[in-house]
N, C-alpha and C positions, 0 to 999 in steps of 0.2 A: 377654352376648356379642352383638356386632352381626353379624347373619347376613343375607346376601342369597340368596334362593332364586329361581332361574330356572325357570319352568314351574309353572303352576297346575293341572296334571293330577292324577291320583289320588295319585301319590307326592309331588309338590310340596305339594298341599293337606294330605295326611296329616302330612308332616314339619312344615309350618307350624303345624298344630293342636297337635302334640306340643310343639314348641319354644316357641310363644307362651304355653302354659300354665305354662312354667317361667321366666317373667320375662326372656326374651331379647328383644332389639330386632330384630324380623323385618321384612324388606321382601320382597315377592313381586313378580316381574316376569313379565309374560306379554303376548302379542299379542291375547289374547281379553279384551275389556273386560267382557263378561258374567260370565265366570268370576271375574275380579278383584273385580267388584262383589259377587257372592255371597260370596266369601271375606272381603272387607272387612266385610260386614254381620255375618258369623258370628264373626270373630276380631278381637282387638285387635292389628292389624298395619297396616303401610303397604303400599300397592300402587302399582306404577308400570306404566303401559301402554307397551309398546314391545318391540323385539327385544333380547334379553338380551346379544347379542354386540356391540352398538354401544357404543363408549366413552361417548357422551353419555348413553345410557340407564343404563349402569352408574354413571356419576358422579351422575346424578339419584337413583339408588337408594342412594347413600351409599358407593360403593366407595372413596372417598378414605381412610376410616378404618374400613372393615369388617374384622372378624376372620376371616370365613369366607365363601366363595362355594360354594353348592351348585347345580350346574347339572344339572337333571333335565328339560329340555325333551324333546320327542319327536324332536328332531334331534341325532344324534351330532355332526355338524359344528358346529352352533350351540354345543353344550356345550363342545367342544374349543376353539373360537375364543374363547369367553367366558373360559375359563381363561387362554388366552394373553394376552388384553387385560388381564385382572385382574392378571396377573403383571408384564407389561411396563410398564403405565402406573400401576398402583396398588400394586404390591408386596403384594397380598393374601396374608397368611400361610398360609392353608389353602384349597386349591381341590379340591373334590370334584366329579366328573363321572360321569354315567351314560353309558356307551358300550355299545351293544348289538351292533353289527356285529362278528362274529368276525374279519373281515378286518383290522380295526384291532387287535383284542386279541391276535391270533396273531403280530403283529410285535414281537419282543422289543426293548426299548430305545427304543421310540417315546415313552414317557411319562416324561419327566424335564425338569428346568429348561433343559437345552440343546436340547431338541426341543419336545415339547408339554408345558408345565408343569402336569401334573395330579398332585396329591399322593396322592389316593385315587380309584381307579377302581371304579365299581359296575356290575356286569352283572346286572340283575334276572333275566334268563333263567337264568344260572348259579346264582344264589341259590335260585330256585324249583326248579330241577332237583335240587340237593342236598337241598332240603327234602323233595321227593317221594320221592327215593331212600331217605332215612332212614326214611320212613313205610313204604315197601315192605319194608325190611329188618327192621322191627319190627311184625309183624302185631298188630293190636289197639290200637296207640298212636294217640292223637289228635294228638300233637306230640312230636317228638324233637329236642333241642337239644344240640349238642356244646360242650364246654368243655375247656380245657387240651389242645388238639391232639387231641381225641377220647378222652382218658383218662377223662373223666367225662361222663355224660349226664343231662340233666333230661328226664323223660318224663311226659307227661300221658295218663292212661287214665281211662275211665269205669268205676266200680265196678259190677259186675254181680251180680245175685242168685246166690248159690252160691259166690262167691269166699271162700276160707278166712278172710280178714280182715274181710269185710263183716259188720257187726253187732258187731264186736269193738273194744276200745279199742286205740289205736295202740301202747301199751306192749307188747302181745303180739306185735308184729311180730318183735322179736328172738328171742322164744321159738320162734316158728314157723320161723325161719331162723337158727339159731345160727351158721352159717358165713358169713353174708352181712350186711354192714353197709350200711344205707341210712337215709335221712331223708326224711320227708314234708315238703316245703317249704310247701305250701299246699293247701287244699281249697276248691273252689267248689261250693256247694250252691244250686241254683236261681239260679245266676248271682250269688250273694253270696259274698264271700270269708270263709273261716274260718281263723284262725291256729291251726295244730294244736298241741295239748298232749298229754301222755301219756294223759289220760283221754278224749280226743276219740274218738267212735265214728264209724266210716265207715259211711255209709248207701248203699243202692242208688241208682245214678244220680249219685253224687258224682263230680265231676271232680277227680281226685287228681294233684297234681304231686309226683313223688318224684325224688330224686337218688341216684345210685349209681355205682360204678365201671362202666365200659361192659360188662365181662364178666358183671356181676351183674344187668343190667337184666331179662333174661328171667325170672330166678328171682323177682324182686320182682313183676313183672307177674302171675305165676301166683298170687300171694296175693290179688290184687284182682279177678281175673276168670279165667274158663276160658281157658287158653292156646289161641290159634288155631294151626292148622297153618301151616307155612311156606308162603309164596307161591311158586307155580310159573308159572302162566299169567297174563300181563299183556296187556291190550289198551289201547293208547294211541289216543285220538281226537284227531287234529290233528297235522299234520306240519310245523308251523312251527319256530321256533328252539328252543322248549322241548321240543316233541315229539321233534325230532331228537336233541337233547342227551340227553334222558332215555333214549331207545331205545339210544343209543350207550353210555350209562353202565351200563345193566343187561342188555344183550343177552347178555353172556357168562355170566350166572348164571341167567337166567330165559328161559322161552319167550315171546317178545314178538311181538305183531302190532300193526301201526300202520295206522290208517285215515286216508286223506287224500283230500279232495274234488277237488283240482286235479290234473289228469293229468300236467302237466309236473313239478310238485313231487313227485308220487308216483314218477315215473320217476327223478328226481334222488335221492330217498331210497333207492330200490331199488338204485341203483348205489353209493351211499356207505355204506350200513349192511351189516355183514357177515352177521349171523344173523337179523335182524328180518325177518319176513314183512310186506311192504308191500301193503296192499289199496287199490285205487282205488274210492272210493264215499263215501256219507254215513254218519256214525256214528249218524244217526237213522233209518236204513233198517232196519226191523224184519226184513225177509227176509235182509238181509246178516248181521245179528247172529245170527239163528237158524242160518243156514248155517255160520257160523264157531263154532258151539257155545258161545254166550255163557253157557249154564248151567254150563259147566265152568270158567269164568274166575274166578280168585281176585281180581283187581283190574281194574276198568275205570276208566281215568283220562282225563278229558276236558280237553284243554289247548289248544283253539282260541282265537282272539282274540275270540270272540263268547260273552258270558255266557249268553244265552238258549239258544244251541245246546249249550253245555256242560251246562246244567241239564237240558234236555229229553233229551239223549242219555243222560245218567247215570241219570235216572229210568226211562227205557225199559230200559236195560241191567239195572237193579236188578229191575225187574218181570219181565224175561225170565230171571232166575236168577243174575246175577253176584253173587258172594259179598260184595264190597265195592266201592263206587263213590266216586270222588273227582272234584271239579269245580273248575277254576280259575275264580275269580269276581273280576273287577276292581271291580265296584260294591260298596262296603262295605255298602250298605243291604241287599243280597241275602244276604250271608254269614250273618247271624244267622237270616234267614228259612228258609234251606234246610238248614243243618247239623243233623244229628241226626234228620232225618226219613228220607226215602228216600235222601237223599244223606248218606253217612257222614261225609265230611270235605270241607269247603269251604276252598279254599286262596286266600288273598288275597295277590297279588304285592306290593302296596304295604306290607302289614304285614310280610311276609318281608324286604323291602328296607330298611325303616326302621331295623331293628337295626344294619345296617352303617353307616348315617349317624350314629345316636346314639352309636356307639362313639367317633366322632371329635369329637362335640360335648361329651360328658361331661368334666368336669374330674377331675383325678387320673389315675393310670395305669390306664385302663380298657382291657381287652383285647377283651372281647366284651360286646355288649348285645343282648338279644332282647326285642322288644315282644310282650306276651302279652295275651290276652283283649281284642283290638281296641284295644290301647293302654292298658288300665286298669292293667295290672301290667307289671313288667319283671324279667328275670333278668339279672344283671350279674356279670362276672368282673373283679375288680380285683386289682392287685398291691400288696401291703403294702410300704411303704418306711420307712426311718428306724429309730429305736430308741425305747425306752420314754419318753424325754424329748420327742422331736419328733413322735411318732405316737400317736394315740388307740387303736390296735389292736395294735401290735407288742409282743411279750413280755407279752401279756395273755391270760388265758383268756376264752372266749366269755361266761361268766357275769359277767365283770368289765366287758365292753364294753356301753356304753349304746346299744343299737341303736334307731334311729328306730321309731315305732309301725308295725306291720304288716310289719316286716323280719325275715327269718330268714337265718342263715348255714347253707348246706346242706352244703358240703364245702370242703376245703382241699387243694390240690395242692402238694406240696413236692418239688421235683425230679421224680422218677418215681413218688413215693409218693402214693396217694390216701387222704386222711383224711376220713371222714365226720364232720361236726361234732357234738360233744357239749359239754355245759356246761364240762367240764374241759379241752377241747382248747385248746392255747395257739397263738396265731398268731405266726409268726416273720417276720423281714424276708425279702422276696422271695417269700413264699408267694403262690400264686394263690388268692384267696378268692371262692367262688361264693355270691352272695346272691340272695334272692328278695324283691322289694318289691311288696306287693299294693296299696299306695296311692301313686300317682305323685307326690302333692304332697310326699312326703318324700325324693324323689330328691336334692335339693340337700343334705339332711342326710347322706345316704349318701356323697355326694362329699366333704363336709367330713371325714367320718370317716376317709377314706383319703387325705387331703391332709397333706403333711408341713409342719410348722413354720408359717410365716406366709404361706402361699400364698393364704389367703382373707382378704378384708377386707370 
């Protein structure tokens, strides 16, 4: 696939790295020649220096025959104009744009071919807000991913000493919970993937990815670790777009305090949020945190646009007694350094956003894609089409399907019914199939598996 990416920032660079490794023809456009040089040295891609919304620059990048434009520059307006130019002059089939400003997003009917021709809108702030909200709703989870409109969830937890299943073989999971059906999709031990079998023994500190119907998630978590009490008190550090949206999303269910440094912004938030207590000050102010009883807080969530401020305020909050701390970290090099120490969960906006992009790049009928383990693994929701003659999966049991190495089918959603995958489970046409792929080099094989007839050459 020939893809033009506008913007060599965190998201653009991460997407370029993901797609270049899958034999796509990638061209990255940016106004920063240093960024382009660094990216070109690291990846097998073309780079073009210039403003992505200019017709001459787009033509130089190969827009005449490009299959897709991904506009993720830091400017909403540049992204929107680039899509307009790509549609009007080059008839680019798929145009994806990052639009951050809620003033654009709240206007219904603005984004279509007769107005601003964007096929897929990405709002990183909303993606990250939803991501954090799910973590708050599932205490103890490292990651919570929704599939099939929320009917099924894939959850990552760290196995703790004392969990009923820790030290036991996986086959005992069903004996422990006869009324709950679940499947362990993958285990990461010391950062190395293990494809789970019935005789696989879960060890302390394993990162376990399991899939289950949403209503059964908490029961399965209790087998791997001591269940944490439900969260009540949340402190959000940073009142930018993400901080405001997060407070708005959770303030009806939790006791929320939001700390904002800028006085005018704090006043704005106090006027627009209904139940959130807005505090003017620095989240790294020890006296302020003590005064606000940080030792009684269930989650401290730092979401400013400054990585160092988020890391330092989270570490301070943890040392002062906050039960769990989360930090938004844009620099991917920091994520692995800090997660699992004093910072419980490091949230990477670019990794959270990439899944939305990959959903539209993947071939076959792919509904959801989540990039996991900093891009090393993927969770995919695909729809099975065709019949036994035209499809490699339809009307076949899972034991009959030749899955690519490192791939597991976790669950199948058929209409409103959730079926946890077992060897005898048969896939039917129009089933939503949820797969876990621990080795990214086999993604193309997974796509071929769900392609009908002669769509691959």
